N, C-alpha and C positions, 0 to 999 in steps of 0.2 A: 442594510449596507453590505452584508456578506455576499448576497446574490449579485449586487451591482459590481462588486470587485471581481467575484468569479467570472462574470460576463465580460467585463472590461479587459481582463487579463487573459482571457480564453483559457482559464485553468483546466478545465475538463479535457479540451483538445490537447493541451500540452501534456497532461497526465496519460491520456490515452495513447499519444505518439510515443511517450516514453515506455509504457508498458509494452507497446508493440516492438520496440526496438531493442529492449533489454535483452532478451535471449541472445541476441546476436553478439553482444558485448561481454556476456558473461562466460568465463572459461568453464570447461567441464568441472563439475562439483563446485562451481562458483555459487556463493550465497549472497541473496539480497534480503534486506529488510526495509520496509517502507512504513513511515509514520503518516498517518492520515489525522485530520483535524476535523472532518465533519462526515456525515453518513454518505453523502454523495461520492466523495473521494474514496471512501472505505468500500462501497459497493463496487466501483470500477476495479479496484485492486484484487478484491475477493474473487470477482467473476473472472478476470484475466488469469490470476494464478490457477483457479480450478480448470479453467478451459485449457490452459497450456499444460497442466499435469495430465489431463484426460488425453491430450494429443501426444504426451511422451516427451514434452521438452523439459519439464521439471520431475525430478525423482521424488520429491516431498514438498508439500506446502503447509502452512499453519492451518490446522484444522479449526482452532479457535483464536480469537482475537486476544492479544496480549495488551492488558490495560495497566496504568501506573497504579501503584499502591497508595494506600492512604497517607502514608508519609510523604510520598513524592508530591501528591496533591496538596498536602499542608504547606509544603515548602514552596510549591509553584501551582497556584490555583488554575492557571490556564492549561495545566496538564490534564485536567479532568476529561476533556473531550478527546484526548488523544488515543489512537488505536495503532498497534503494530502488528503487521502481518510479514511472514518470511516465505521464501522459497528457495529451493536448491536445484541447480541445473543439473540434468543427467550428464 
């Protein structure tokens, strides 16, 4: 069902467009944090942040993914698959 929803909603295309336009709307030293819920989304965010850091758009990006703690997952079982990545614009 997830693959069908992703395809019907063009989720990867929307995320790709968002990541492409994001540097234009961030102020200098602006910060962004993105939560992803499956590996496909996380891969796009990770590659985009790394590429834009290499191009000099971002001054710093998350080296490692941030995951919810055990307590959070106990309170909210759907949080288990969540990953967070962040970036700071130059």
